[in-house]
LODOTI-721061 format. One record per residue: residue number from 1; x, y, z of N, C-alpha, C in turn. Coordinates in steps of 0.02 Angstrom, whole numbers, plus 50000, padded with zeros to 5 digits. Example, Ala and Ser with C-alpha at 12.3 -4.5 7.8 and 13.67 -1.06 7.14 Angstrom:
<atom 1 <50660 49716 50390> <50615 49775 50390> <50660 49835 50390>>;
<atom 2 <50642 49888 50354> <50684 49947 50357> <50645 50002 50394>>;
***
This chain:
<atom 1 <52005 49841 51393> <51999 49901 51432> <51952 49912 51496>>;
<atom 2 <51929 49930 51550> <51890 49935 51588> <51878 50016 51586>>;
<atom 3 <51794 50032 51619> <51791 50105 51615> <51757 50116 51689>>;
<atom 4 <51781 50125 51731> <51758 50145 51792> <51688 50187 51788>>;
<atom 5 <51633 50214 51834> <51575 50262 51845> <51574 50245 51888>>;
<atom 6 <51526 50315 51929> <51517 50331 52000> <51455 50286 52014>>;
<atom 7 <51445 50268 52051> <51395 50238 52083> <51303 50263 52062>>;
<atom 8 <51278 50235 52037> <51212 50291 52052> <51156 50227 52028>>;
<atom 9 <51092 50259 52021> <51035 50207 52013> <51041 50154 51952>>;
<atom 10 <51048 50113 51972> <51059 50049 51968> <51016 50000 51925>>;
<atom 11 <50996 49948 51864> <50924 49905 51881> <50970 49849 51872>>;
<atom 12 <50951 49813 51886> <50964 49727 51882> <50991 49711 51806>>;
<atom 13 <50939 49755 51760> <50940 49707 51684> <51027 49729 51676>>;
<atom 14 <51064 49785 51676> <51109 49801 51676> <51179 49735 51725>>;
<atom 15 <51149 49689 51741> <51179 49648 51772> <51216 49581 51721>>;
<atom 16 <51131 49564 51706> <51160 49525 51646> <51158 49550 51565>>;
<atom 17 <51215 49488 51552> <51234 49499 51457> <51189 49435 51430>>;
<atom 18 <51116 49431 51406> <51081 49387 51406> <51157 49343 51294>>;
<atom 19 <51148 49267 51288> <51163 49285 51245> <51166 49302 51191>>;
<atom 20 <51200 49305 51127> <51171 49349 51054> <51216 49258 51018>>;
<atom 21 <51148 49246 50932> <51198 49192 50933> <51223 49226 50877>>;
<atom 22 <51304 49253 50896> <51341 49274 50811> <51411 49242 50802>>;
<atom 23 <51414 49202 50766> <51488 49156 50740> <51516 49102 50790>>;
<atom 24 <51566 49049 50776> <51584 49001 50846> <51511 48944 50837>>;
<atom 25 <51500 48924 50899> <51459 48886 50917> <51410 48898 50927>>;
<atom 26 <51391 48974 50921> <51311 49004 50933> <51290 49027 50875>>;
<atom 27 <51339 48996 50818> <51286 49011 50750> <51226 49015 50739>>;
<atom 28 <51194 49075 50708> <51139 49042 50688> <51096 49122 50733>>;
<atom 29 <51041 49098 50734> <50986 49132 50749> <50937 49111 50814>>;
<atom 30 <50917 49172 50873> <50871 49167 50905> <50797 49158 50908>>;
<atom 31 <50746 49133 50933> <50694 49141 50934> <50654 49177 50987>>;
<atom 32 <50645 49216 50977> <50622 49236 51062> <50551 49276 51050>>;
<atom 33 <50516 49242 51109> <50449 49253 51131> <50439 49292 51203>>;
<atom 34 <50420 49336 51201> <50401 49376 51273> <50360 49407 51284>>;
<atom 35 <50334 49431 51367> <50263 49444 51353> <50302 49490 51454>>;
<atom 36 <50237 49564 51464> <50264 49592 51482> <50220 49559 51566>>;
<atom 37 <50223 49543 51602> <50236 49531 51678> <50245 49525 51735>>;
<atom 38 <50214 49521 51771> <50251 49583 51850> <50320 49611 51855>>;
<atom 39 <50276 49667 51816> <50333 49734 51807> <50383 49729 51787>>;
<atom 40 <50371 49657 51736> <50467 49643 51705> <50423 49622 51637>>;
<atom 41 <50498 49623 51594> <50510 49566 51504> <50511 49473 51551>>;
<atom 42 <50463 49436 51502> <50479 49388 51521> <50505 49352 51442>>;
<atom 43 <50565 49324 51409> <50554 49286 51371> <50588 49229 51383>>;
<atom 44 <50549 49187 51331> <50597 49141 51321> <50619 49120 51231>>;
<atom 45 <50697 49107 51257> <50735 49098 51185> <50710 49017 51162>>;
<atom 46 <50743 49017 51090> <50723 48961 51072> <50762 48956 51026>>;
<atom 47 <50803 48904 50984> <50858 48918 50932> <50835 48897 50874>>;
<atom 48 <50848 48924 50825> <50793 48915 50777> <50788 48864 50725>>;
<atom 49 <50835 48793 50749> <50801 48743 50727> <50741 48708 50788>>;
<atom 50 <50721 48755 50847> <50647 48719 50902> <50616 48775 50863>>;
<atom 51 <50611 48828 50807> <50587 48865 50825> <50507 48839 50799>>;
<atom 52 <50478 48757 50772> <50399 48725 50768> <50379 48757 50850>>;
<atom 53 <50420 48766 50904> <50387 48777 50977> <50351 48818 50959>>;
<atom 54 <50369 48861 50924> <50350 48931 50968> <50263 48948 51007>>;
<atom 55 <50234 48915 50958> <50146 48883 51032> <50161 48879 51109>>;
<atom 56 <50208 48849 51095> <50243 48838 51170> <50244 48851 51221>>;
<atom 57 <50295 48902 51181> <50322 48958 51187> <50256 48991 51227>>;
<atom 58 <50198 49012 51234> <50174 49066 51197> <50137 49064 51273>>;
<atom 59 <50097 49001 51248> <50055 48959 51306> <50100 48926 51375>>;
<atom 60 <50155 48929 51419> <50194 48942 51418> <50218 48992 51471>>;
<atom 61 <50192 49048 51430> <50229 49139 51462> <50141 49171 51516>>;
<atom 62 <50088 49094 51458> <50016 49099 51530> <50031 49118 51586>>;
<atom 63 <50079 49061 51622> <50116 49032 51663> <50121 49119 51696>>;
<atom 64 <50193 49174 51669> <50184 49197 51703> <50100 49252 51721>>;
<atom 65 <50056 49256 51683> <50025 49309 51698> <49978 49263 51762>>;
<atom 66 <49968 49193 51759> <49937 49155 51825> <49966 49158 51875>>;
<atom 67 <50059 49188 51881> <50075 49177 51950> <50064 49260 51993>>;
<atom 68 <50064 49282 51953> <50053 49386 51936> <49969 49377 51983>>;
<atom 69 <49920 49343 51940> <49859 49356 51964> <49855 49321 52056>>;
<atom 70 <49907 49294 52075> <49876 49252 52135> <49955 49290 52161>>;
<atom 71 <49995 49316 52143> <50034 49333 52199> <50074 49407 52194>>;
<atom 72 <50027 49469 52176> <50031 49518 52169> <50012 49552 52204>>;
<atom 73 <50058 49588 52251> <50018 49641 52317> <49994 49707 52297>>;
<atom 74 <49990 49717 52210> <49962 49798 52173> <49881 49755 52118>>;
<atom 75 <49883 49720 52157> <49832 49676 52164> <49777 49668 52191>>;
<atom 76 <49709 49700 52190> <49671 49674 52273> <49666 49630 52278>>;
<atom 77 <49620 49608 52181> <49607 49542 52183> <49653 49482 52212>>;
<atom 78 <49713 49473 52237> <49769 49431 52198> <49750 49395 52285>>;
<atom 79 <49780 49334 52266> <49753 49279 52333> <49802 49298 52400>>;
<atom 80 <49858 49347 52386> <49913 49364 52449> <49886 49411 52452>>;
<atom 81 <49852 49466 52405> <49844 49513 52451> <49763 49511 52490>>;
<atom 82 <49724 49454 52481> <49665 49426 52530> <49710 49421 52589>>;
<atom 83 <49735 49373 52577> <49778 49348 52641> <49822 49399 52698>>;
<atom 84 <49868 49438 52654> <49871 49489 52689> <49811 49543 52763>>;
<atom 85 <49744 49533 52709> <49706 49578 52719> <49678 49550 52791>>;
<atom 86 <49674 49473 52754> <49630 49450 52830> <49660 49407 52880>>;
<atom 87 <49752 49402 52844> <49755 49354 52870> <49773 49344 52941>>;
<atom 88 <49776 49405 52992> <49775 49441 53073> <49706 49427 53092>>;
<atom 89 <49634 49434 53069> <49592 49414 53088> <49581 49320 53115>>;
<atom 90 <49616 49304 53049> <49601 49201 53086> <49623 49183 52998>>;
<atom 91 <49650 49112 53006> <49662 49049 52978> <49624 49083 52880>>;
<atom 92 <49648 49079 52860> <49631 49102 52781> <49662 49022 52764>>;
<atom 93 <49597 48973 52712> <49599 48971 52670> <49653 48979 52579>>;
<atom 94 <49710 48940 52568> <49724 48962 52509> <49742 48896 52457>>;
<atom 95 <49767 48896 52424> <49757 48885 52377> <49845 48828 52389>>;
<atom 96 <49843 48775 52352> <49893 48724 52331> <49961 48778 52319>>;
<atom 97 <49950 48773 52279> <50007 48844 52223> <50039 48912 52289>>;
<atom 98 <50002 48932 52339> <50011 48979 52373> <50046 48938 52426>>;
<atom 99 <50010 48903 52470> <50023 48860 52533> <50113 48821 52511>>;
<atom 100 <50100 48778 52435> <50204 48760 52446> <50218 48802 52412>>;
<atom 101 <50226 48874 52431> <50259 48906 52404> <50274 48952 52467>>;
<atom 102 <50217 48954 52513> <50242 48988 52586> <50288 48930 52618>>;
<atom 103 <50283 48873 52599> <50322 48783 52643> <50389 48815 52630>>;
<atom 104 <50407 48825 52548> <50469 48808 52521> <50528 48905 52566>>;
<atom 105 <50466 48948 52568> <50491 49020 52580> <50506 49027 52657>>;
<atom 106 <50473 48960 52691> <50500 48965 52776> <50576 48911 52767>>;
<atom 107 <50578 48879 52749> <50639 48812 52722> <50664 48858 52710>>;
<atom 108 <50688 48883 52641> <50750 48939 52597> <50756 48985 52692>>;
<atom 109 <50689 48990 52715> <50705 49060 52767> <50754 49048 52815>>;
<atom 110 <50752 49001 52860> <50788 48936 52884> <50859 48933 52859>>;
<atom 111 <50864 48903 52818> <50940 48893 52808> <50970 48934 52770>>;
<atom 112 <50963 49020 52769> <51016 49065 52755> <50987 49107 52819>>;
<atom 113 <50984 49103 52858> <50963 49112 52964> <50932 49187 52942>>;
<atom 114 <50901 49174 52905> <50842 49254 52901> <50851 49284 52857>>;
<atom 115 <50895 49301 52811> <50908 49355 52763> <50874 49352 52698>>;
<atom 116 <50832 49285 52708> <50765 49296 52655> <50709 49297 52681>>;
<atom 117 <50647 49347 52698> <50628 49336 52718> <50554 49410 52681>>;
<atom 118 <50499 49359 52657> <50454 49381 52619> <50410 49428 52665>>;
<atom 119 <50393 49449 52736> <50384 49494 52788> <50382 49562 52802>>;
<atom 120 <50445 49573 52753> <50501 49642 52783> <50446 49691 52739>>;
<atom 121 <50414 49670 52695> <50373 49724 52680> <50362 49799 52763>>;
<atom 122 <50359 49783 52820> <50349 49850 52857> <50389 49880 52856>>;
<atom 123 <50466 49865 52850> <50534 49915 52830> <50536 49939 52776>>;
<atom 124 <50510 49899 52734> <50525 49943 52676> <50477 50000 52689>>;
<atom 125 <50415 50006 52694> <50361 50056 52728> <50414 50113 52755>>;
<atom 126 <50414 50082 52817> <50459 50126 52903> <50516 50175 52862>>;
<atom 127 <50548 50153 52801> <50583 50172 52787> <50581 50218 52703>>;
<atom 128 <50500 50234 52687> <50476 50247 52635> <50488 50218 52556>>;
<atom 129 <50539 50169 52547> <50539 50120 52484> <50480 50122 52445>>;
<atom 130 <50412 50087 52489> <50358 50080 52453> <50360 50122 52407>>;
<atom 131 <50345 50216 52460> <50336 50248 52448> <50351 50306 52380>>;
<atom 132 <50436 50246 52359> <50482 50301 52347> <50499 50362 52358>>;
<atom 133 <50483 50353 52420> <50478 50450 52460> <50540 50412 52513>>;
<atom 134 <50629 50378 52511> <50670 50375 52564> <50655 50398 52623>>;
<atom 135 <50667 50368 52680> <50695 50413 52723> <50708 50391 52793>>;
<atom 136 <50760 50423 52836> <50794 50394 52886> <50732 50391 52961>>;
<atom 137 <50711 50331 52964> <50688 50337 53011> <50698 50344 53076>>;
<atom 138 <50681 50324 53143> <50701 50331 53179> <50698 50234 53226>>;
<atom 139 <50754 50208 53271> <50754 50180 53291> <50713 50155 53322>>;
<atom 140 <50663 50194 53334> <50578 50160 53383> <50556 50134 53332>>;
<atom 141 <50526 50184 53279> <50521 50166 53184> <50536 50104 53184>>;
<atom 142 <50596 50086 53185> <50638 50014 53145> <50597 49972 53221>>;
<atom 143 <50611 49975 53266> <50600 49917 53307> <50529 49879 53286>>;
<atom 144 <50501 49939 53271> <50425 49936 53305> <50407 49908 53194>>;
<atom 145 <50421 49898 53152> <50433 49866 53097> <50458 49830 53128>>;
<atom 146 <50527 49793 53158> <50558 49743 53161> <50515 49696 53182>>;
<atom 147 <50473 49701 53258> <50393 49663 53273> <50362 49639 53224>>;
<atom 148 <50354 49664 53157> <50286 49642 53131> <50349 49600 53057>>;
<atom 149 <50390 49590 53070> <50455 49536 53025> <50486 49485 53031>>;
<atom 150 <50442 49407 53023> <50484 49359 53014> <50425 49307 52983>>;
<atom 151 <50450 49272 52944> <50446 49211 52923> <50437 49155 52956>>;
<atom 152 <50446 49160 52974> <50436 49097 53042> <50374 49123 53090>>;
<atom 153 <50382 49163 53121> <50307 49182 53137> <50220 49168 53094>>;
<atom 154 <50247 49159 53033> <50201 49135 53001> <50146 49090 53038>>;
<atom 155 <50084 49068 53033> <50075 48994 53051> <50025 48971 52993>>;
<atom 156 <50033 48919 52979> <50027 48871 52910> <50034 48801 52937>>;
<atom 157 <49954 48767 52924> <49919 48739 52927> <49890 48682 52872>>;
<atom 158 <49951 48646 52877> <49941 48595 52833> <49863 48556 52802>>;
<atom 159 <49843 48544 52881> <49795 48466 52869> <49737 48500 52848>>;
<atom 160 <49729 48597 52870> <49668 48651 52832> <49703 48686 52758>>;
<atom 161 <49749 48693 52789> <49805 48738 52695> <49767 48790 52716>>;
<atom 162 <49797 48826 52776> <49760 48876 52808> <49826 48926 52796>>;
<atom 163 <49846 48993 52826> <49893 49076 52849> <49838 49102 52864>>;
<atom 164 <49894 49116 52936> <49871 49134 53004> <49925 49174 53017>>;
<atom 165 <49927 49247 53015> <49980 49314 53043> <49973 49301 53121>>;
<atom 166 <49999 49289 53158> <50006 49301 53235> <50008 49401 53261>>;
<atom 167 <50029 49432 53229> <49993 49513 53232> <49964 49514 53199>>;
<atom 168 <49935 49614 53195> <49910 49631 53150> <49955 49674 53104>>;
<atom 169 <49970 49684 53048> <49997 49724 53023> <50062 49679 52958>>;
<atom 170 <50042 49614 52976> <50105 49594 52939> <50084 49582 52894>>;
<atom 171 <50128 49561 52848> <50107 49528 52762> <50147 49526 52725>>;
<atom 172 <50130 49482 52676> <50181 49438 52613> <50182 49470 52561>>;
<atom 173 <50256 49448 52545> <50264 49508 52444> <50338 49476 52420>>;
<atom 174 <50306 49424 52372> <50363 49390 52351> <50371 49390 52293>>;
<atom 175 <50420 49486 52301> <50454 49516 52253> <50523 49480 52223>>;
<atom 176 <50555 49438 52310> <50637 49426 52295> <50610 49327 52268>>;
<atom 177 <50574 49311 52251> <50546 49221 52242> <50495 49237 52171>>;
<atom 178 <50462 49264 52145> <50380 49277 52112> <50426 49253 52026>>;
<atom 179 <50499 49297 52023> <50491 49287 51965> <50523 49229 51941>>;
<atom 180 <50551 49197 51972> <50576 49127 51977> <50536 49081 51982>>;
<atom 181 <50484 49081 52017> <50431 49025 52062> <50384 49039 51961>>;
<atom 182 <50393 49083 51932> <50348 49092 51870> <50396 49038 51821>>;
<atom 183 <50471 49060 51836> <50493 49005 51783> <50502 48951 51772>>;
<atom 184 <50499 48906 51828> <50527 48859 51836> <50420 48840 51817>>;
<atom 185 <50388 48852 51854> <50334 48839 51832> <50320 48827 51757>>;
<atom 186 <50317 48905 51716> <50342 48880 51631> <50389 48831 51598>>;
<atom 187 <50447 48799 51651> <50469 48772 51623> <50459 48710 51633>>;
<atom 188 <50391 48718 51668> <50362 48612 51683> <50337 48640 51620>>;
<atom 189 <50289 48665 51604> <50245 48669 51528> <50289 48654 51485>>;
<atom 190 <50344 48688 51472> <50365 48688 51423> <50414 48588 51394>>;
<atom 191 <50420 48589 51451> <50482 48496 51453> <50363 48442 51434>>;
<atom 192 <50328 48459 51482> <50255 48431 51451> <50254 48445 51400>>;
<atom 193 <50264 48497 51337> <50244 48517 51283> <50301 48471 51216>>;
<atom 194 <50337 48450 51262> <50381 48383 51228> <50438 48471 51204>>;
<atom 195 <50486 48518 51223> <50517 48584 51219> <50575 48545 51214>>;
<atom 196 <50621 48560 51178> <50702 48511 51190> <50697 48550 51234>>;
<atom 197 <50737 48597 51215> <50802 48666 51284> <50764 48747 51274>>;
<atom 198 <50774 48771 51290> <50765 48831 51292> <50791 48858 51354>>;
<atom 199 <50785 48955 51338> <50852 48983 51404> <50782 49026 51412>>;
<atom 200 <50731 49036 51462> <50700 49085 51491> <50747 49141 51522>>;
<atom 201 <50706 49184 51533> <50731 49264 51572> <50667 49305 51592>>;
<atom 202 <50690 49324 51646> <50643 49359 51689> <50654 49420 51696>>;
<atom 203 <50673 49495 51680> <50687 49570 51689> <50755 49548 51699>>;
<atom 204 <50796 49537 51685> <50869 49507 51673> <50920 49467 51764>>;
<atom 205 <50850 49485 51785> <50869 49469 51864> <50893 49394 51870>>;
<atom 206 <50851 49332 51804> <50834 49286 51847> <50823 49259 51765>>;
<atom 207 <50862 49193 51746> <50882 49141 51715> <50884 49069 51727>>;
<atom 208 <50847 49052 51672> <50836 48993 51693> <50846 48930 51634>>;
<atom 209 <50870 48881 51608> <50900 48852 51552> <50880 48779 51547>>;
<atom 210 <50876 48734 51501> <50844 48666 51529> <50879 48632 51440>>;
<atom 211 <50917 48572 51427> <50906 48540 51360> <50980 48525 51347>>;
<atom 212 <51020 48476 51331> <51072 48474 51282> <51076 48504 51250>>;
<atom 213 <51159 48506 51227> <51196 48540 51186> <51236 48550 51219>>;
<atom 214 <51301 48623 51202> <51332 48670 51228> <51287 48704 51286>>;
<atom 215 <51228 48699 51290> <51240 48739 51350> <51215 48866 51329>>;
<atom 216 <51210 48885 51361> <51217 48959 51361> <51242 48985 51381>>;
<atom 217 <51263 49044 51353> <51319 49076 51380> <51288 49129 51441>>;
<atom 218 <51272 49161 51456> <51277 49195 51524> <51336 49259 51571>>;
<atom 219 <51339 49310 51539> <51367 49360 51578> <51360 49387 51633>>;
<atom 220 <51373 49398 51689> <51370 49444 51719> <51432 49471 51768>>;
<atom 221 <51386 49550 51759> <51436 49592 51759> <51454 49657 51854>>;
<atom 222 <51473 49691 51837> <51491 49710 51900> <51443 49763 51897>>;
<atom 223 <51416 49790 51958> <51389 49896 51929> <51443 49935 51920>>;
<atom 224 <51495 49935 51960> <51528 49965 51940> <51567 49963 51880>>;
<atom 225 <51576 49940 51848> <51627 49933 51765> <51607 49901 51720>>;
<atom 226 <51609 49908 51674> <51594 49870 51609> <51617 49804 51599>>;
<atom 227 <51657 49779 51627> <51709 49712 51641> <51675 49678 51667>>;
<atom 228 <51654 49594 51620> <51626 49542 51660> <51655 49512 51679>>;
<atom 229 <51612 49500 51739> <51682 49468 51797> <51659 49383 51791>>;
<atom 230 <51582 49354 51761> <51585 49294 51777> <51582 49276 51721>>;
<atom 231 <51570 49243 51672> <51533 49211 51613> <51519 49134 51646>>;
<atom 232 <51458 49112 51632> <51427 49055 51629> <51421 49015 51577>>;
<atom 233 <51431 48970 51568> <51387 48923 51510> <51316 48849 51596>>;
<atom 234 <51271 48905 51553> <51200 48833 51584> <51168 48796 51533>>;
<atom 235 <51163 48755 51561> <51143 48683 51533> <51083 48681 51577>>;
<atom 236 <51075 48661 51610> <51002 48611 51639> <51015 48665 51748>>;
<atom 237 <51034 48724 51741> <51027 48770 51801> <50964 48821 51770>>;
<atom 238 <50996 48880 51865> <50956 48941 51835> <51004 49000 51868>>;
<atom 239 <51011 49065 51860> <51059 49101 51903> <51002 49166 51926>>;
<atom 240 <51019 49189 51985> <50955 49227 52019> <51030 49292 52024>>;
<atom 241 <50996 49366 52016> <51049 49416 52039> <51029 49440 52057>>;
<atom 242 <51062 49492 52120> <50994 49548 52148> <51072 49629 52169>>;
<atom 243 <51062 49670 52161> <51098 49689 52156> <51060 49746 52192>>;
<atom 244 <51128 49813 52216> <51116 49882 52258> <51108 49912 52209>>;
<atom 245 <51072 49992 52225> <51056 50057 52191> <50999 50058 52140>>;
<atom 246 <50958 50004 52172> <50931 49992 52105> <50869 50070 52146>>;
<atom 247 <50887 50075 52222> <50843 50141 52244> <50884 50143 52299>>;
<atom 248 <50864 50224 52325> <50938 50238 52374> <50914 50322 52391>>;
<atom 249 <50931 50350 52452> <50918 50402 52448> <50987 50414 52494>>;
<atom 250 <51007 50485 52500> <51046 50499 52524> <51024 50559 52592>>;
<atom 251 <51066 50538 52659> <51070 50612 52711> <51120 50622 52764>>;
<atom 252 <51124 50677 52769> <51218 50666 52809> <51296 50637 52801>>;
<atom 253 <51270 50626 52717> <51303 50626 52697> <51328 50537 52681>>;
<atom 254 <51280 50520 52724> <51293 50452 52685> <51220 50402 52622>>;
<atom 255 <51235 50361 52618> <51192 50326 52564> <51141 50260 52585>>;
<atom 256 <51109 50275 52580> <51042 50213 52616> <51008 50184 52538>>;
<atom 257 <51013 50137 52527> <50995 50084 52491> <50927 50060 52503>>;
<atom 258 <50880 50040 52452> <50804 50003 52480> <50830 49939 52494>>;
<atom 259 <50864 49909 52471> <50879 49835 52524> <50902 49828 52553>>;
<atom 260 <50840 49800 52616> <50854 49810 52686> <50855 49738 52711>>;
<atom 261 <50911 49724 52759> <50899 49672 52812> <50841 49639 52850>>;
<atom 262 <50827 49605 52836> <50760 49590 52891> <50779 49580 52969>>;
<atom 263 <50848 49551 52969> <50873 49522 53036> <50882 49599 53093>>;
<atom 264 <50914 49674 53031> <50915 49693 53089> <50873 49766 53065>>;
<atom 265 <50844 49777 53029> <50788 49836 52992> <50841 49878 52980>>;
<atom 266 <50912 49883 52956> <50933 49945 52912> <50967 49898 52837>>;
<atom 267 <51006 49955 52806> <51000 49941 52742> <51070 49911 52733>>;
<atom 268 <51095 49876 52674> <51126 49829 52705> <51171 49829 52654>>;
<atom 269 <51244 49840 52683> <51298 49897 52654> <51343 49836 52620>>;
<atom 270 <51416 49836 52573> <51481 49795 52564> <51447 49763 52513>>;
<atom 271 <51419 49735 52507> <51389 49692 52402> <51329 49735 52377>>;
<atom 272 <51399 49726 52320> <51362 49760 52253> <51317 49726 52238>>;
<atom 273 <51342 49664 52224> <51276 49607 52192> <51295 49551 52204>>;
<atom 274 <51257 49513 52196> <51260 49457 52221> <51211 49391 52166>>;
<atom 275 <51250 49345 52141> <51214 49295 52095> <51217 49223 52151>>;
<atom 276 <51175 49203 52126> <51179 49149 52135> <51129 49070 52080>>;
<atom 277 <51170 49014 52081> <51166 49002 52035> <51114 48908 52091>>;
<atom 278 <51102 48890 52033> <51032 48820 52068> <50993 48789 52046>>;
<atom 279 <50982 48756 52051> <50932 48696 52003> <50868 48745 51981>>;
<atom 280 <50861 48770 52033> <50753 48803 52032> <50781 48878 52025>>;
<atom 281 <50760 48905 51991> <50759 48971 51992> <50715 49034 52052>>;
<atom 282 <50666 48991 52062> <50665 49002 52149> <50703 49006 52207>>;
<atom 283 <50743 48958 52185> <50784 48957 52251> <50835 48996 52252>>;
<atom 284 <50841 49002 52172> <50927 49035 52144> <50889 49117 52167>>;
<atom 285 <50797 49148 52130> <50813 49187 52167> <50822 49208 52231>>;
<atom 286 <50795 49172 52283> <50776 49165 52344> <50844 49170 52365>>;
<atom 287 <50921 49159 52335> <50969 49158 52380> <51026 49199 52369>>;
<atom 288 <50996 49210 52314> <51048 49293 52248> <51038 49342 52331>>;
<atom 289 <50954 49381 52339> <50925 49401 52394> <50973 49375 52447>>;
<atom 290 <50972 49312 52493> <50999 49311 52549> <51055 49332 52520>>;
<atom 291 <51115 49321 52499> <51195 49341 52492> <51219 49408 52486>>;
<atom 292 <51151 49436 52462> <51174 49528 52464> <51145 49545 52511>>;
<atom 293 <51099 49512 52568> <51114 49534 52638> <51150 49512 52681>>;
<atom 294 <51162 49471 52658> <51198 49422 52710> <51301 49411 52711>>;
<atom 295 <51312 49442 52637> <51360 49430 52652> <51401 49377 52633>>;
<atom 296 <51467 49367 52613> <51528 49341 52599> <51504 49262 52674>>;
<atom 297 <51508 49287 52709> <51498 49230 52735> <51434 49192 52765>>;
<atom 298 <51380 49233 52740> <51331 49182 52753> <51335 49133 52679>>;
<atom 299 <51348 49179 52619> <51358 49128 52540> <51409 49077 52568>>;
<atom 300 <51478 49061 52592> <51503 49022 52599> <51470 48967 52653>>;
<atom 301 <51448 48979 52688> <51415 48919 52752> <51362 48881 52719>>;
<atom 302 <51345 48968 52672> <51277 48911 52632> <51280 48864 52574>>;
<atom 303 <51351 48856 52528> <51359 48836 52480> <51408 48778 52497>>;
<atom 304 <51436 48803 52561> <51457 48731 52607> <51418 48665 52625>>;
<atom 305 <51362 48676 52631> <51299 48653 52670> <51272 48601 52629>>;
<atom 306 <51246 48661 52570> <51204 48641 52504> <51228 48611 52442>>;
<atom 307 <51267 48566 52424> <51294 48574 52370> <51254 48586 52318>>;
<atom 308 <51307 48584 52257> <51247 48605 52200> <51220 48655 52201>>;
<atom 309 <51227 48731 52237> <51233 48784 52232> <51301 48845 52224>>;
<atom 310 <51293 48885 52185> <51344 48936 52149> <51342 48992 52157>>;
<atom 311 <51393 49007 52174> <51370 49095 52233> <51435 49134 52198>>;
<atom 312 <51405 49213 52161> <51446 49268 52147> <51451 49337 52188>>;
<atom 313 <51456 49345 52205> <51479 49427 52242> <51538 49472 52231>>;
<atom 314 <51500 49527 52203> <51540 49571 52196> <51539 49620 52288>>;
<atom 315 <51606 49646 52291> <51597 49676 52339> <51634 49771 52355>>;
<atom 316 <51583 49785 52382> <51600 49872 52366> <51691 49879 52346>>;
<atom 317 <51715 49843 52397> <51791 49852 52394> <51818 49843 52357>>;
<atom 318 <51811 49786 52325> <51824 49779 52247> <51789 49734 52204>>;
<atom 319 <51772 49802 52172> <51730 49774 52140> <51742 49734 52074>>;
<atom 320 <51820 49732 52055> <51843 49696 52006> <51867 49613 52001>>;
<atom 321 <51880 49599 52080> <51870 49516 52114> <51812 49521 52116>>;
<atom 322 <51768 49474 52099> <51720 49441 52139> <51736 49386 52156>>;
<atom 323 <51692 49362 52208> <51731 49298 52265> <51667 49250 52240>>;
<atom 324 <51700 49200 52244> <51649 49154 52211> <51660 49077 52259>>;
<atom 325 <51574 49055 52260> <51591 49015 52306> <51548 48940 52290>>;
<atom 326 <51561 48875 52310> <51527 48814 52296> <51529 48791 52208>>;
<atom 327 <51484 48762 52196> <51474 48761 52124> <51396 48720 52119>>;
<atom 328 <51366 48693 52041> <51296 48716 52010> <51330 48651 51965>>;
<atom 329 <51309 48587 51965> <51291 48551 51893> <51231 48553 51880>>;
<atom 330 <51253 48589 51818> <51211 48613 51743> <51255 48685 51740>>;
<atom 331 <51310 48703 51745> <51324 48768 51772> <51395 48737 51745>>;
<atom 332 <51422 48802 51686> <51486 48785 51703> <51540 48874 51705>>;
<atom 333 <51558 48864 51758> <51585 48930 51730> <51690 48937 51676>>;
<atom 334 <51663 49014 51675> <51736 49003 51621> <51755 49074 51632>>;
<atom 335 <51811 49052 51604> <51878 49149 51597> <51819 49196 51580>>;
<atom 336 <51821 49265 51618> <51771 49291 51577> <51832 49325 51526>>;
***
């Protein structure tokens, strides 16, 4: 039996249920190694038979700290903040890590028709969400913010490995891909240390599994009910989920959420949550945001053009009937 509840502030953690090894093929115990980084809990889960790899797991978690040092917009010393301060003055030389991530983001930005955009901070500021004081801006304010948004405007020079903003006021924020990117890097370190399999998670919004065996079970839930809308068995894949309702305000009888469409400048509506499965956690994170913004049409087009991607969308109109598109090797859909 499912129980409905009114739409209220939701956390991404509510949209995932990670496995608890109790009975059946998952009998036994998990060894969980975790750390706080990037404003969330990073966790590496090992089967009890792999407990000898705890030290490797702890070292892999160092990658989350390193990525946060480079990408955080809350640390003035981070590489991204240096680019945000100096990018409109002239080309800024950056590390190979940041340059590669930017190139990857530009490719994703193009493939999802602009629905994923790490330059959308001016919009969040205009709507008051950066200060957690939401407000309804005027049309001129939205237009001014939109003029500073567009990852395709950012100039990347691969020969000099530099980044430049064409307009003062542009900035980068990798909140929509950073956690997944950190998970990808952590898995590289685990594999290099000979860890045979593991399930990694970041804040309940991103998971990544690798290794053989029957895989790891992850349940995806609807924000409006307690029902499991999708049960996934992950062996070699990543899953990212983005949800509406984590921050919002109401005015004039209308609700405005903090997830903004970087193409229109307005809050998205119609989709409660979007999950994306892909080979990499960075891609899954970015695609879940894009599908939340672009809705079923974008999800269907992208999955048709990119085999190996699965999308699960929960719509406001029918929260108990998720829409599924595509498929992902390394991930099996089970009956809820």
